[in-house]
Each structure stands twice: as C-alpha cells, then as structure tokens.
NUKE-334554 format. One line per field, with one value per residue (C-alpha): residue number from 1; residue in one letter; y, x, z. Coordinates in nm, 2 decimals. Layout:
<kegus>
vexnu	(NUM, ...) $
guke	(A, ...) $
py	(Y, ...) $
px	(X, ...) $
pz	(Z, ...) $
</kegus>
This chain:
<kegus>
vexnu	(1, 2, 3, 4, 5, 6, 7, 8, 9, 10, 11, 12, 13, 14, 15, 16, 17, 18, 19, 20, 21, 22, 23, 24, 25, 26, 27, 28, 29, 30, 31, 32, 33, 34, 35, 36, 37, 38, 39, 40, 41, 42, 43, 44, 45, 46, 47, 48, 49, 50, 51, 52, 53, 54, 55, 56, 57, 58, 59, 60, 61, 62, 63, 64, 65, 66, 67, 68, 69, 70, 71, 72, 73, 74, 75, 76, 77, 78, 79, 80, 81, 82, 83, 84, 85, 86, 87, 88, 89, 90, 91, 92, 93, 94, 95, 96, 97, 98, 99, 100, 101, 102, 103, 104, 105, 106, 107, 108, 109, 110, 111, 112, 113, 114, 115, 116, 117, 118, 119, 120, 121, 122, 123, 124, 125, 126, 127, 128, 129, 130, 131, 132, 133, 134, 135, 136, 137, 138, 139, 140, 141, 142, 143, 144, 145, 146, 147, 148, 149, 150, 151, 152, 153, 154, 155, 156, 157, 158, 159, 160, 161, 162, 163, 164, 165, 166, 167, 168, 169, 170, 171, 172, 173, 174, 175, 176, 177, 178, 179, 180, 181, 182, 183, 184, 185, 186, 187, 188, 189, 190, 191, 192, 193, 194, 195, 196, 197, 198, 199, 200, 201, 202, 203, 204, 205, 206, 207, 208, 209, 210, 211, 212, 213, 214, 215, 216, 217, 218, 219, 220, 221, 222, 223, 224, 225, 226, 227, 228, 229, 230, 231, 232, 233, 234, 235, 236, 237, 238, 239, 240, 241, 242, 243, 244, 245, 246, 247, 248, 249, 250, 251, 252, 253, 254, 255, 256, 257, 258, 259, 260, 261, 262, 263, 264, 265, 266, 267, 268, 269, 270, 271, 272, 273, 274, 275, 276, 277, 278, 279, 280, 281, 282, 283, 284, 285, 286, 287, 288, 289, 290, 291, 292, 293, 294, 295, 296, 297, 298, 299, 300, 301, 302, 303, 304, 305, 306, 307, 308, 309, 310, 311, 312, 313, 314, 315, 316, 317, 318, 319, 320, 321, 322, 323, 324, 325, 326, 327, 328, 329, 330, 331, 332, 333, 334, 335, 336, 337, 338, 339, 340, 341, 342, 343, 344, 345, 346, 347, 348, 349, 350, 351, 352, 353, 354, 355, 356, 357, 358, 359, 360, 361, 362, 363, 364, 365, 366, 367, 368, 369, 370, 371, 372, 373, 374, 375, 376, 377, 378, 379, 380, 381, 382, 383, 384, 385, 386, 387, 388, 389, 390, 391, 392, 393, 394, 395, 396, 397, 398, 399, 400, 401, 402, 403, 404, 405, 406, 407, 408, 409, 410, 411, 412, 413, 414, 415, 416, 417, 418, 419, 420, 421, 422, 423, 424, 425, 426, 427, 428, 429, 430, 431, 432, 433, 434, 435, 436, 437, 438, 439, 440, 441, 442, 443, 444, 445, 446, 447, 448, 449, 450, 451, 452, 453, 454, 455, 456, 457, 458, 459, 460, 461, 462, 463, 464, 465, 466, 467, 468, 469, 470, 471, 472, 473, 474, 475, 476, 477, 478, 479, 480, 481, 482, 483, 484, 485, 486, 487, 488, 489, 490, 491, 492, 493, 494, 495, 496, 497, 498, 499, 500, 501, 502, 503, 504, 505, 506, 507, 508, 509, 510, 511, 512, 513, 514, 515, 516, 517, 518, 519, 520, 521, 522, 523, 524) $
guke	(M, T, E, D, K, I, T, R, T, L, V, F, T, V, F, T, A, A, L, G, S, F, Q, F, G, Y, D, I, G, V, I, N, A, P, Q, E, V, I, I, S, H, Y, E, Y, V, L, G, V, P, L, D, D, Q, K, A, I, N, N, Y, T, I, N, S, T, K, E, L, P, T, D, P, Y, L, G, D, S, I, P, A, S, L, V, E, E, E, T, A, A, S, A, S, L, V, T, M, L, W, S, L, S, V, S, S, F, A, V, G, G, M, I, A, S, F, C, G, G, W, L, G, D, R, L, G, R, V, K, A, M, L, V, A, N, I, L, S, L, A, G, A, L, L, M, G, F, S, K, L, G, P, S, H, I, L, I, I, S, G, R, S, I, S, G, L, Y, C, G, L, I, S, G, L, V, P, M, Y, I, G, E, I, A, P, T, T, L, R, G, A, L, G, T, L, H, Q, L, A, I, V, T, G, I, L, I, S, Q, I, V, G, L, N, F, I, L, G, N, H, E, R, W, H, I, L, L, G, L, S, A, V, R, A, I, I, Q, S, L, L, L, F, F, C, P, E, S, P, R, Y, L, Y, I, K, L, D, E, E, V, K, A, K, K, S, L, K, R, L, R, G, G, V, D, V, T, K, D, I, S, E, M, R, K, E, K, E, E, A, S, S, E, Q, K, V, S, I, I, Q, L, F, T, N, S, N, Y, R, Q, P, I, L, V, A, L, M, L, H, V, A, Q, Q, F, S, G, I, N, G, I, F, Y, Y, S, T, S, I, F, Q, T, A, G, I, S, Q, P, V, Y, A, T, I, G, V, G, A, I, N, M, V, F, T, A, L, S, V, F, L, V, E, K, A, G, R, R, S, L, F, L, I, G, M, S, G, M, F, V, C, A, V, F, M, S, V, G, L, I, L, L, D, K, L, A, W, M, S, Y, V, S, M, V, A, I, F, L, F, V, S, F, F, E, I, G, P, G, P, I, P, W, F, M, V, A, E, F, F, S, Q, G, P, R, P, A, A, L, A, I, A, A, F, S, N, W, T, C, N, F, I, V, A, L, C, F, Q, Y, I, A, K, F, C, G, P, Y, V, F, F, L, F, A, G, V, V, L, A, F, T, L, F, T, F, F, K, V, P, E, T, K, G, K, S, F, E, E, I, A, A, E, F, R, K, K, S, S, S, A, Q, S, P, K, A, A, V, E, M, E, F, L, G, A, T, E, T, V) $
py	(3.00, 2.66, 2.53, 2.60, 2.44, 2.19, 1.88, 1.50, 1.36, 1.66, 1.64, 1.23, 1.26, 1.53, 1.35, 0.98, 1.17, 1.36, 1.00, 0.99, 1.29, 1.21, 0.89, 1.16, 1.33, 1.01, 0.87, 1.20, 1.19, 0.80, 0.71, 0.99, 0.86, 0.59, 0.62, 0.51, 0.17, 0.10, 0.14, -0.07, -0.31, -0.28, -0.33, -0.64, -0.81, -0.70, -0.85, -0.58, -0.59, -0.35, -0.19, -0.25, -0.04, 0.23, 0.32, 0.18, 0.50, 0.47, 0.07, 0.04, -0.15, -0.34, -0.46, -0.88, -0.88, -1.14, -1.13, -1.37, -1.55, -1.66, -1.76, -1.76, -1.41, -1.22, -1.09, -1.25, -0.99, -0.63, -0.32, -0.15, -0.38, -0.37, -0.01, -0.01, -0.29, -0.10, 0.21, -0.01, -0.06, 0.21, 0.41, 0.08, 0.10, 0.53, 0.48, 0.20, 0.46, 0.71, 0.51, 0.47, 0.79, 0.90, 0.63, 0.77, 1.08, 0.91, 0.71, 1.02, 1.22, 0.90, 0.85, 1.22, 1.24, 0.93, 1.09, 1.27, 1.01, 0.74, 0.95, 1.04, 0.67, 0.56, 0.83, 0.97, 0.77, 0.47, 0.60, 0.63, 0.30, 0.14, 0.38, 0.21, -0.14, 0.06, 0.18, -0.19, -0.35, -0.12, -0.08, -0.49, -0.49, -0.22, -0.44, -0.76, -0.60, -0.75, -1.12, -1.05, -0.86, -0.55, -0.27, -0.44, -0.48, -0.15, 0.07, -0.15, -0.05, 0.34, 0.41, 0.15, 0.41, 0.72, 0.60, 0.61, 0.92, 1.06, 0.97, 1.11, 1.45, 1.50, 1.30, 1.43, 1.80, 1.74, 1.56, 1.83, 2.10, 1.93, 1.80, 2.18, 2.45, 2.77, 2.98, 2.67, 2.54, 2.74, 2.63, 2.28, 2.27, 2.33, 2.02, 1.83, 2.04, 1.98, 1.58, 1.58, 1.81, 1.59, 1.30, 1.40, 1.50, 1.13, 0.99, 1.19, 1.12, 0.71, 0.69, 0.84, 0.57, 0.40, 0.40, 0.22, 0.37, 0.11, -0.21, -0.43, -0.24, -0.01, -0.26, -0.16, 0.16, 0.14, -0.10, 0.08, 0.25, -0.07, 0.00, 0.38, 0.20, -0.05, 0.19, 0.43, 0.16, 0.07, 0.45, 0.53, 0.27, 0.52, 0.85, 0.99, 1.00, 1.37, 1.52, 1.72, 1.43, 1.27, 1.49, 1.69, 1.37, 1.07, 1.30, 1.16, 1.40, 1.26, 1.06, 1.42, 1.54, 1.26, 1.28, 1.67, 1.62, 1.40, 1.66, 1.96, 1.78, 1.72, 2.13, 2.26, 2.20, 2.41, 2.71, 2.41, 2.20, 2.52, 2.64, 2.26, 2.31, 2.58, 2.43, 2.14, 2.36, 2.53, 2.20, 2.02, 2.31, 2.29, 1.95, 1.74, 1.95, 1.74, 1.85, 2.00, 2.19, 2.38, 2.54, 2.60, 2.74, 3.08, 3.07, 2.81, 2.94, 3.20, 3.03, 2.71, 2.94, 3.06, 2.73, 2.60, 2.89, 2.86, 2.50, 2.57, 2.88, 2.66, 2.36, 2.68, 2.86, 2.70, 2.50, 2.16, 2.36, 2.46, 2.11, 2.04, 2.31, 2.30, 2.02, 2.14, 2.47, 2.35, 2.17, 2.52, 2.63, 2.44, 2.15, 1.81, 1.62, 1.83, 1.57, 1.72, 2.08, 1.92, 1.74, 2.15, 2.24, 1.96, 2.08, 2.46, 2.30, 2.18, 2.44, 2.69, 2.47, 2.47, 2.82, 2.86, 2.65, 2.96, 3.22, 3.11, 3.22, 3.50, 3.74, 3.55, 3.29, 3.56, 3.77, 3.49, 3.35, 3.70, 3.71, 3.41, 3.48, 3.84, 3.68, 3.41, 3.62, 3.84, 3.53, 3.34, 3.70, 3.63, 3.35, 3.41, 3.65, 3.45, 3.16, 3.42, 3.57, 3.21, 3.20, 3.60, 3.59, 3.27, 3.42, 3.46, 3.10, 3.18, 3.43, 3.15, 2.95, 3.22, 3.21, 2.91, 2.84, 3.19, 3.08, 2.71, 2.96, 3.16, 2.90, 2.71, 3.04, 3.06, 2.89, 2.55, 2.47, 2.72, 2.63, 2.23, 2.36, 2.68, 2.48, 2.32, 2.61, 2.77, 2.50, 2.40, 2.05, 2.01, 2.10, 2.07, 1.68, 1.76, 2.08, 1.82, 1.66, 1.90, 2.09, 1.77, 1.62, 1.99, 2.01, 1.63, 1.71, 2.03, 1.87, 1.59, 1.87, 2.01, 1.66, 1.60, 1.97, 2.11, 1.97, 2.09, 2.42, 2.43, 2.36, 2.59, 2.88, 2.76, 3.03, 3.24, 2.98, 3.14, 3.46, 3.31, 3.18, 3.50, 3.61, 3.33, 3.38, 3.76, 3.69, 3.44, 3.72, 3.93, 3.72, 3.66, 4.05, 4.09, 3.77, 3.54, 3.63, 3.66, 3.31, 3.37, 3.32, 3.28, 3.05, 2.88, 3.14, 3.42, 3.31, 3.25, 3.60, 3.77, 3.58, 3.73, 4.06, 4.02, 3.86, 4.14, 4.39, 4.26, 4.21, 4.53, 4.70, 4.44, 4.36, 4.52, 4.31, 4.03, 4.04, 4.11, 3.77, 3.56, 3.71, 3.67, 3.28, 3.24, 3.34, 3.07) $
px	(-1.41, -1.58, -1.28, -1.02, -1.23, -1.13, -1.26, -1.27, -1.05, -0.78, -0.81, -0.70, -0.52, -0.25, -0.27, -0.18, 0.10, 0.21, 0.28, 0.63, 0.76, 0.62, 0.87, 1.07, 1.16, 1.07, 1.38, 1.65, 1.49, 1.48, 1.85, 1.92, 1.72, 1.88, 2.18, 2.39, 2.13, 2.24, 2.64, 2.62, 2.46, 2.71, 3.02, 2.80, 2.78, 3.15, 3.23, 3.39, 3.40, 3.20, 3.24, 2.93, 2.72, 2.98, 3.10, 3.38, 3.61, 3.55, 3.67, 3.96, 4.23, 4.23, 3.95, 3.91, 3.61, 3.70, 3.62, 3.37, 3.51, 3.87, 3.83, 4.16, 4.24, 4.30, 4.65, 4.86, 4.81, 5.00, 4.82, 4.96, 4.84, 4.48, 4.48, 4.55, 4.25, 4.05, 4.11, 4.10, 3.79, 3.63, 3.71, 3.56, 3.23, 3.27, 3.33, 3.00, 2.81, 2.87, 2.80, 2.43, 2.37, 2.53, 2.48, 2.08, 2.25, 2.47, 2.13, 1.95, 2.15, 2.22, 1.85, 1.69, 1.90, 1.60, 1.29, 1.21, 1.28, 1.09, 0.80, 0.78, 0.86, 0.59, 0.34, 0.38, 0.13, 0.31, 0.65, 0.56, 0.39, 0.72, 0.96, 0.78, 0.90, 1.26, 1.07, 0.98, 1.29, 1.54, 1.28, 1.27, 1.62, 1.65, 1.37, 1.53, 1.87, 1.89, 1.88, 2.17, 2.47, 2.32, 2.56, 2.58, 2.19, 2.11, 2.35, 2.21, 1.87, 1.93, 2.07, 1.77, 1.56, 1.77, 1.73, 1.37, 1.33, 1.56, 1.33, 1.04, 1.19, 1.13, 0.81, 0.59, 0.65, 0.58, 0.32, 0.15, 0.22, 0.05, -0.23, -0.33, -0.55, -0.34, -0.50, -0.40, -0.08, 0.13, -0.09, -0.10, 0.32, 0.36, 0.25, 0.57, 0.76, 0.50, 0.47, 0.86, 0.87, 0.59, 0.75, 1.09, 0.86, 0.69, 1.07, 1.21, 0.88, 0.84, 1.21, 1.17, 1.34, 1.02, 0.86, 1.06, 1.44, 1.55, 1.76, 1.48, 1.29, 1.48, 1.47, 1.11, 1.15, 1.35, 1.15, 0.83, 0.84, 0.73, 0.38, 0.38, 0.49, 0.21, -0.06, 0.02, 0.07, -0.30, -0.42, -0.25, -0.46, -0.74, -0.52, -0.58, -0.27, -0.18, -0.36, -0.07, 0.14, -0.19, -0.27, 0.11, 0.34, 0.09, -0.14, -0.48, -0.73, -0.98, -0.82, -0.71, -1.05, -1.20, -0.90, -0.94, -1.28, -1.23, -1.00, -1.21, -1.52, -1.71, -1.73, -1.62, -1.24, -1.21, -0.97, -0.78, -0.73, -0.69, -0.37, -0.27, -0.32, -0.10, 0.15, 0.13, 0.20, 0.52, 0.66, 0.61, 0.79, 1.08, 1.28, 1.30, 1.52, 1.77, 1.98, 2.27, 2.01, 1.87, 2.24, 2.27, 1.96, 1.90, 1.50, 1.61, 1.94, 1.82, 1.49, 1.76, 2.01, 1.77, 1.59, 1.90, 2.04, 1.67, 1.80, 2.14, 2.00, 1.77, 2.03, 2.38, 2.10, 2.24, 1.97, 2.12, 2.37, 2.06, 1.96, 2.37, 2.39, 2.04, 2.09, 2.41, 2.20, 1.95, 2.17, 2.35, 2.01, 1.95, 1.72, 1.78, 1.58, 1.77, 1.55, 1.20, 1.33, 1.44, 1.12, 0.96, 1.20, 1.04, 0.68, 0.77, 0.90, 0.56, 0.34, 0.49, 0.54, 0.12, 0.10, 0.32, 0.01, -0.24, 0.01, 0.19, -0.15, -0.18, 0.16, 0.31, 0.63, 0.92, 0.78, 0.78, 1.10, 1.25, 1.10, 1.20, 1.58, 1.55, 1.44, 1.68, 1.99, 1.91, 1.84, 2.18, 2.33, 2.14, 2.25, 2.63, 2.60, 2.46, 2.70, 2.99, 2.89, 2.75, 3.01, 3.01, 2.63, 2.42, 2.11, 2.24, 2.18, 1.81, 1.84, 2.02, 1.74, 1.47, 1.67, 1.64, 1.32, 1.24, 1.52, 1.33, 1.01, 1.17, 1.27, 0.92, 0.78, 0.98, 1.29, 1.17, 0.89, 0.90, 1.23, 1.07, 0.76, 0.88, 1.13, 0.79, 0.65, 0.96, 0.93, 0.67, 0.61, 0.95, 1.20, 1.04, 1.15, 1.50, 1.50, 1.33, 1.60, 1.90, 1.75, 1.66, 2.00, 2.15, 1.96, 2.09, 2.44, 2.45, 2.27, 2.56, 2.82, 2.65, 2.68, 3.01, 3.21, 2.96, 3.16, 3.49, 3.36, 3.18, 3.50, 3.75, 3.49, 3.37, 3.08, 3.11, 3.01, 2.68, 2.82, 2.92, 2.58, 2.40, 2.69, 2.54, 2.20, 2.25, 2.38, 2.11, 1.83, 1.98, 2.04, 1.61, 1.52, 1.70, 1.63, 1.36, 1.04, 0.69, 0.51, 0.18, -0.12, 0.04, 0.06, 0.40, 0.36, 0.33, 0.65, 0.83, 0.73, 0.84, 1.22, 1.25, 1.17, 1.45, 1.68, 1.67, 1.67, 2.01, 2.20, 2.07, 2.39, 2.59, 2.43, 2.67, 2.94, 2.76, 2.69, 3.05, 3.17, 2.89, 3.04, 3.36, 3.29, 3.14, 3.40, 3.65) $
pz	(-5.63, -5.68, -5.87, -5.58, -5.30, -5.05, -5.14, -4.96, -5.24, -5.25, -4.87, -4.84, -5.12, -4.99, -4.63, -4.79, -5.03, -4.68, -4.50, -4.71, -4.58, -4.26, -4.29, -4.42, -4.09, -3.91, -4.00, -3.95, -3.60, -3.48, -3.46, -3.20, -2.92, -2.84, -2.95, -2.61, -2.64, -2.99, -2.91, -2.61, -2.88, -3.07, -2.83, -2.70, -3.08, -3.15, -2.80, -2.72, -2.32, -2.12, -1.75, -1.61, -1.90, -1.92, -2.23, -2.41, -2.33, -1.97, -1.99, -1.76, -1.79, -1.53, -1.60, -1.53, -1.73, -1.97, -2.40, -2.47, -2.76, -2.56, -2.21, -2.14, -2.18, -1.87, -1.70, -1.86, -2.09, -2.08, -1.95, -2.31, -2.55, -2.37, -2.40, -2.75, -2.80, -2.60, -2.79, -3.11, -3.04, -2.88, -3.27, -3.46, -3.31, -3.33, -3.71, -3.71, -3.54, -3.78, -4.07, -3.92, -3.93, -4.22, -4.48, -4.44, -4.59, -4.86, -4.93, -5.00, -5.24, -5.46, -5.48, -5.47, -5.91, -5.96, -5.79, -6.14, -6.34, -6.18, -6.14, -6.50, -6.61, -6.39, -6.29, -5.92, -5.80, -5.88, -5.81, -5.44, -5.42, -5.59, -5.31, -5.08, -5.16, -5.03, -4.71, -4.62, -4.69, -4.49, -4.20, -4.19, -4.16, -3.92, -3.70, -3.68, -3.61, -3.27, -3.42, -3.63, -3.68, -3.59, -3.74, -4.11, -4.06, -3.89, -4.17, -4.44, -4.32, -4.31, -4.63, -4.79, -4.61, -4.78, -5.06, -5.04, -4.83, -5.16, -5.40, -5.21, -5.15, -5.50, -5.57, -5.28, -5.37, -5.70, -5.71, -5.45, -5.66, -5.97, -5.77, -5.60, -5.69, -5.79, -5.48, -5.23, -5.40, -5.17, -4.85, -4.95, -5.05, -4.68, -4.55, -4.68, -4.46, -4.20, -4.23, -4.18, -3.87, -3.71, -3.80, -3.64, -3.31, -3.32, -3.35, -3.05, -2.86, -2.89, -2.86, -2.49, -2.28, -2.10, -2.45, -2.72, -2.66, -2.42, -2.43, -2.49, -2.73, -2.97, -3.27, -3.32, -3.27, -3.62, -3.73, -3.69, -4.00, -4.19, -4.06, -4.24, -4.55, -4.55, -4.46, -4.74, -5.01, -4.93, -4.91, -5.25, -5.47, -5.38, -5.51, -5.84, -6.06, -6.13, -6.43, -6.54, -6.52, -6.77, -6.97, -7.03, -7.04, -7.16, -7.36, -7.20, -7.18, -7.08, -6.75, -6.70, -6.67, -6.49, -6.23, -6.23, -6.16, -5.85, -5.69, -5.77, -5.64, -5.99, -6.05, -6.38, -6.49, -6.81, -6.69, -6.51, -6.88, -7.10, -6.84, -6.88, -7.29, -7.27, -7.05, -7.31, -7.60, -7.43, -7.36, -7.67, -7.87, -7.70, -7.66, -7.31, -7.06, -6.87, -6.59, -6.79, -6.99, -6.71, -6.65, -6.99, -7.13, -7.07, -7.01, -6.71, -6.57, -6.29, -6.20, -6.13, -5.95, -5.78, -5.67, -5.56, -5.32, -5.13, -5.08, -5.00, -4.76, -4.55, -4.45, -4.42, -4.19, -3.90, -3.78, -3.77, -3.53, -3.31, -3.27, -3.15, -2.95, -2.77, -2.50, -2.39, -2.33, -2.20, -1.90, -1.84, -1.80, -1.53, -1.70, -1.53, -1.83, -2.14, -2.42, -2.32, -2.41, -2.68, -2.78, -2.71, -2.95, -3.20, -3.07, -3.18, -3.52, -3.61, -3.47, -3.62, -3.95, -3.95, -3.87, -4.20, -4.41, -4.31, -4.34, -4.67, -4.90, -4.70, -4.67, -4.97, -5.05, -5.06, -4.77, -4.55, -4.64, -4.60, -4.27, -4.16, -4.23, -4.12, -3.75, -3.77, -3.84, -3.48, -3.33, -3.45, -3.30, -2.98, -2.93, -2.98, -2.74, -2.50, -2.49, -2.52, -2.18, -2.07, -1.78, -1.68, -1.65, -1.55, -1.69, -2.06, -2.08, -2.09, -2.38, -2.56, -2.50, -2.59, -2.88, -2.95, -2.97, -3.17, -3.45, -3.47, -3.49, -3.77, -3.94, -4.00, -4.10, -4.38, -4.48, -4.38, -4.62, -4.85, -5.07, -5.11, -5.30, -5.46, -5.67, -5.86, -5.90, -6.09, -6.37, -6.59, -6.74, -6.94, -6.68, -6.39, -6.29, -6.36, -6.14, -5.82, -5.88, -5.88, -5.59, -5.35, -5.44, -5.29, -4.99, -4.92, -5.01, -4.77, -4.55, -4.56, -4.51, -4.24, -4.05, -4.13, -4.05, -3.76, -3.50, -3.62, -3.73, -3.37, -3.19, -3.43, -3.37, -3.02, -2.89, -3.22, -3.39, -3.48, -3.55, -3.86, -3.97, -3.92, -4.17, -4.37, -4.34, -4.37, -4.73, -4.82, -4.73, -4.89, -5.21, -5.16, -5.16, -5.45, -5.67, -5.60, -5.70, -5.55, -5.69, -5.47, -5.70, -6.01, -6.29, -6.41, -6.69, -6.49, -6.29, -6.59, -6.71, -6.36, -6.36, -6.75, -6.63, -6.33, -6.56, -6.84, -6.59, -6.43, -6.77, -6.99, -6.83, -6.97, -7.28, -7.53, -7.33, -7.38, -7.77, -7.83, -7.62, -7.80, -8.19, -8.04, -7.95, -8.30, -8.52, -8.30) $
</kegus>
C-alpha cells in the first residue's frame, strides 16, 4: 500500500527519536566497565590509603603509607584502630559506588511518570528537546567529575541522566507509535529496544581499558553522552510533530495533514485522518483519563494490567541475572578475557533485536513474545543444570555458556522489545500517555528491585537460582497465552474490541455474582 511505504522523512525521524533510546542503553552499560578505576579514584579523593592500587579490602594494617591529610599518622596508631578505619572506609566507598549505580534507576522511576504529561504539554518533539537539557547536564557533571569531588558529581550526574532516561522511556515509544503507519508500527516500535541494546554494546566497547575505560580517560567515557544530546537536539528541529498529537490534542487538522504528508511522502492521507477522526470522537466522548482511572474504569483495567505484566515479565525474566553470572561462567570455561565474552553477549543482544524488527510484522507480537518466553524457560533450566553439575563435569560450563547466548537471543526476539510498543498499541490517544507513564514506572521499579535483590537471591539459592527464574518465566508464558491479544496490523479500535472479547469471555461465568455484588454496594 502506498501510504505504508518507508519514506526518507520517516526513517530520519525514527532514527532521531531512537537516539534517545541509544542514550538509555549507553547509560545502563557505561558504569560497569570502569568500575575498578572509578572506585580507586573515589578512594583517592576521600583520602583512603591505598597499597599500590590494591582494592581497599586488601589494604593491610601493617602498611606504613600515610594519610594525605595528616603527615604525623603512623606507628603511633594502634593496629585495631587502623583496621576499624580501613573497614569504615571500605564500607563508605562501597556505599558510594552502590549509589553511583542505583541513583540512575531512582531518577528513572521518578521521571517515568512525567514523560506522558510532558509530551502532552509541549508536544512530542519539544518534550524530547527539553529532556535533552537533563541529558546534557548529567553528562557535563560526570565529564568534569575528575576535577572535583568525583563521587558527588557522578552520583548527581547519574541521577539527572536517570531523570532523562525516565522521560525518554515513555516519550520515544509514544512518538514512534504515533508517526508509524499501521503496518510498520511493530517493526519501527522494536527500534526503541534495538537502540537500547546498541547503546549498551557501544558503552562496553568504548569502556575497554585500552580505549576510554582507564585512569586517564574514564571521565570522558562518562561525559561522552553530551555529544549525542547536542546532535539529537539539532536533528529534532527537522522532525515533524506527531500528527496524532496535532489532530487529537490540539485540533490542528491542517498541521496534522502537513505532518502526515511529510512522513508518508506526499501521498493521500485520507485513511490516516479518518482513523484519527474516529479516535478523536471517541476520546472527546470520554473524560481525561488519569492513572487511577486506568485501574478503576472497566474499559482500561484489563489492557493496563496486561501491559504492566508484560513489563514485569521483561524485568523478572532473569535477564539481568544472566549478565551478573556470565563473567564467572566464562571464567570457569577457561576464557582468559571474560570481558570480551560479555561484549559477545552484547553483540548477540543487538543482532537478535535487529532480527525481531523483521520478524515482528510477520510472526506477530504475541507469537514472538510466546516463542521468546518459551525458549528462555528451556535455557534457564539448562543453565541451572549446567551450574549444578559444574564441579562434577567440566564440560557443563560450555552447556551454561550456550544457554546464556540462547537465553539472550530468545529475550531479544520477544520479551525485550515488544512490551515497550505494545503498550502504545493497547490504548487510544486519551489514555495512552497515562498508560505509558505507569508502564515505564513499573519497568524502572522492577529493574531497581532486581538490581537491589538479585545478589542476595543468588547467594541464597546458589546454582539453583535459574530454576526460580524458570518458574517465573513459565508463569508469565501461561499468562501471555491466555490474556494477551495479537495486535499485529490492527487499529486501536480493533485491539480494544479484542480486549472486550477476552474480558467478556472471562467474566461471563461470574456475571450473576458481580451483578449481585454491584447491587449490594449500591444499596449501601
């Protein structure tokens, strides 16, 4: 169909928007590679005595190295006091590093609620421009962190970058979903996740010790995102505003048509306008939808619960645990440089996300999500078996390695990219911003919970930890099979009808009981 062709303007606009998602991925991965370098710099700034760059826990109480602030400290201090001070310094550095990592997720959780509101208030393009102010500020704080109190500047910079990524996690999928033709909405929607995993991979590569992940250049690595913020800000001036936003929110039909013609290559846009007109009529007949109403209104309750479950499934699938365990498994397998194997996992991440761009419109969203989750279940079982039998059978480490690569592959085929744009497909213009905000918040919250709790769960469960994740993945697979509708090639109205059909079929046996309950509450 002519109206669904890929035009230069569409490619340019989606690429520009996806630069924000790239930043999201870069900020996730950038802090990992230079961890030891940054920690040693924290120790230097805080005046913690070091023993030839050994980790703080290896600092010996017999060291005669003096604290920079007091030249008279030395043998006069009792060994027990030095030991206590060293332990206190170690815990302080550990806490500061933990804050450096987790402050990003906290910023994301806070800002994720504001993405939809900002997009409605300023428009999608202007909202991304304003968000870049946060990205630039965070990057500059981290980029100059070597010149001041690095721990304060990095934690502040990471928090502000988290605020930016929280906004972007809602804005980018919403904008791409609104400018994409119906038949390309899925393929273009997966580009958000593709840009994220590309950002993670690039941060792993440039974070290698011989590139930027060293004592001389680590601050450049952290501040490099300022370049992307400037480039995207310049490119956004040439991007058309979302025609859906112009027509439905601002009632600017002429501007909406002009924007559509730019995106569709000047062809007839009557079908798009008529679809938006229908959507606007439905939106005008209902009140503005708040986050609370998403859960209280029966028309939105099932779609929002399904949307949240998709995001919870993505984060609780164990994908972060894979990256946590991968280095030790690669070391056990005899790989001398496990960092390169981790980069290999990142490359597979990117390749299979790119593959999902082509598969999502052929196989369908629901089908790919189910295939991905089923494959991850099998891989999680094999991973646990490999870890349990590692001491008895050396070759089991290779079973675990293969399982890791396949687990990541299945994740990026379905559960990785699909939840982000399916939420935008579940809802019409009215409730979409609120739905995207709560979905992004749930994703960030689950991300934070997994990051905070996984090491304790892994310590408690040992090699059996992936049996736990296998059970979680199986539960979410069954939920998807019974509750998630297919959205491929369907308009928002058709998707809403699918939910009504599923909801009515599920509720019909309970109808009499519910009517009785409603009648009882009315009489109270």
